[in-house]
C-alpha positions as CSV (number, residue, x, y, z in Angstrom):
1,M,0.1,-0.1,-0.1
2,I,1.5,3.6,-0.9
3,H,0.5,6.3,1.4
4,A,-0.2,9.7,0.0
5,P,1.5,12.7,1.8
6,P,-0.7,15.1,3.6
7,V,-0.1,17.8,1.1
8,Q,-1.1,15.3,-1.7
9,A,-4.3,14.2,0.1
10,I,-5.3,17.9,0.6
11,A,-4.6,18.7,-3.1
12,Q,-6.5,15.5,-4.2
13,A,-9.6,16.9,-1.7
14,A,-9.5,20.0,-3.6
15,S,-9.2,18.4,-6.9
16,L,-12.4,16.0,-6.1
17,Q,-14.2,19.4,-5.1
18,Q,-13.5,20.9,-8.6
19,L,-14.6,17.4,-10.1
20,F,-18.1,17.5,-8.4
21,S,-18.6,21.1,-9.3
22,A,-17.9,20.3,-12.8
23,H,-20.5,17.4,-12.4
24,Q,-23.1,19.7,-11.4
25,Q,-22.3,22.2,-14.3
26,L,-22.7,19.4,-16.7
27,L,-26.0,18.3,-14.9
28,D,-27.2,21.8,-15.4
29,G,-26.3,21.5,-19.0
30,L,-28.0,18.4,-19.4
31,A,-31.2,19.6,-17.9
32,R,-31.0,22.5,-20.2
33,L,-30.7,20.2,-23.0
34,E,-33.5,18.2,-21.9
35,T,-35.8,21.2,-21.7
36,E,-35.1,22.1,-25.1
37,T,-35.4,18.4,-26.6
38,A,-39.2,18.6,-24.9
39,R,-40.1,21.1,-27.4
40,P,-42.1,19.7,-30.4
41,V,-39.9,21.6,-33.1
42,P,-36.3,22.7,-32.4
43,D,-35.4,26.3,-31.4
44,K,-32.2,26.3,-33.4
45,A,-30.4,29.2,-31.4
46,A,-31.6,27.7,-28.1
47,V,-30.6,24.0,-28.8
48,G,-27.2,25.4,-30.3
49,A,-26.5,27.1,-27.4
50,A,-27.5,24.4,-24.9
51,R,-25.3,22.1,-27.1
52,L,-22.4,24.4,-27.1
53,A,-22.7,24.9,-23.1
54,L,-22.7,21.1,-22.6
55,S,-19.7,20.5,-24.7
56,Q,-17.9,23.1,-22.8
57,A,-18.8,21.8,-19.2
58,S,-18.2,18.3,-20.6
59,R,-14.3,19.4,-21.5
60,K,-14.2,21.0,-18.2
61,R,-15.1,17.9,-16.3
62,S,-12.9,15.8,-18.6
63,T,-9.8,18.0,-17.9
64,I,-10.4,17.7,-14.1
65,L,-11.2,14.0,-14.1
66,D,-8.2,13.1,-16.2
67,S,-6.0,15.0,-13.6
68,V,-7.7,13.5,-10.5
69,L,-7.3,9.8,-12.2
70,A,-3.8,10.3,-13.0
71,S,-3.2,11.2,-9.4
72,E,-5.1,8.4,-8.2
73,A,-3.3,6.1,-10.3
74,R,-0.1,6.7,-8.6
75,I,-1.3,6.3,-4.9
76,R,-3.8,3.3,-5.6
77,T,-2.8,-0.4,-5.1
78,G,-4.2,-3.7,-5.2
79,P,-8.1,-4.1,-5.9
80,D,-8.5,-0.4,-5.6
81,L,-6.2,0.2,-8.6
82,L,-8.1,-2.5,-10.5
83,Q,-11.3,-0.5,-9.8
84,L,-9.8,2.7,-11.0
85,V,-8.6,1.2,-14.0
86,A,-12.2,0.1,-14.7
87,L,-13.3,3.5,-14.1
88,Q,-10.8,4.7,-16.7
89,D,-12.0,2.2,-19.1
90,S,-15.5,3.3,-18.5
91,V,-14.6,7.0,-19.1
92,R,-13.0,6.2,-22.4
93,R,-15.8,4.4,-23.6
94,A,-18.3,7.3,-22.7
95,R,-15.9,9.7,-24.5
96,T,-16.1,7.7,-27.4
97,A,-19.9,7.6,-27.3
98,S,-20.4,11.0,-26.8
99,T,-18.1,11.9,-29.5
100,A,-19.9,9.6,-31.9
101,H,-23.3,11.2,-30.8
102,V,-22.1,14.6,-31.5
103,A,-20.6,13.7,-34.9
104,R,-23.9,12.1,-35.9
105,W,-26.1,15.0,-35.0
106,S,-25.0,18.0,-36.8
107,Q,-27.2,21.0,-36.4
108,S,-28.8,20.3,-40.0
109,T,-29.2,16.5,-39.2
110,L,-31.1,17.4,-35.8
111,E,-33.2,19.8,-37.6
112,A,-34.1,17.1,-40.1
113,D,-34.9,14.4,-37.7
114,W,-35.9,16.2,-34.6
115,R,-37.6,13.3,-32.9
116,G,-34.8,11.1,-33.7
117,Y,-32.4,13.5,-32.1
118,C,-34.5,13.7,-29.1
119,R,-34.6,10.0,-28.7
120,D,-30.9,9.8,-29.1
121,S,-30.4,12.7,-26.8
122,A,-32.3,11.4,-23.9
123,L,-30.3,8.1,-24.2
124,M,-26.9,9.9,-24.3
125,R,-28.0,12.1,-21.2
126,R,-29.1,8.9,-19.4
127,H,-25.5,7.5,-20.2
128,M,-23.8,10.7,-19.0
129,R,-25.7,10.8,-15.9
130,R,-24.9,7.3,-15.1
131,Q,-21.1,8.0,-15.8
132,M,-21.1,10.8,-13.3
133,E,-22.7,8.7,-10.8
134,A,-20.3,5.9,-11.3
135,E,-17.3,8.5,-10.8
136,T,-19.0,9.9,-7.7
137,Q,-19.5,6.7,-6.2
138,F,-15.9,5.6,-6.7
139,F,-14.5,8.6,-5.2
140,V,-16.9,8.6,-2.2
141,Q,-16.4,4.9,-1.6
142,S,-12.7,4.9,-1.8
143,S,-12.4,8.4,0.5
144,G,-14.8,6.6,3.3
145,S,-12.9,3.2,3.1
146,G,-9.3,4.4,2.6
147,G,-9.3,2.4,-0.4
148,G,-5.8,1.4,-0.8
149,R,-4.7,5.2,0.0
150,G,-2.9,6.7,2.7
């Protein structure tokens, strides 16, 4: 077992706080897009703005998450490290799915098939929420159990 120095533990706590804040911003963006996709026809400007805000929030979360995961990988051991690797794999799969979704649904494509976009968007929002729940659960459980950390 590797023990994290106290300064590193404090930095990690601050990073996790940033991650959870980024999660909230992303959840707010998901709610905004959910509101837009509840409309019978797209409001082009509002949907575009919601998608842009969501992409920005997602990038911010990804940057923070990458940093936190890299730090965690240096201090975790044993089964806890295996759980971290599984989370990293889950994050990669989620990013791939998100990138494919954005590429599939250009502004003109979503306008041409609004109902199809709304269905796919609902699925993607559900996946994003589950991913953030998994991230939160991982870090909350780890901090409560000591999880291979010092």
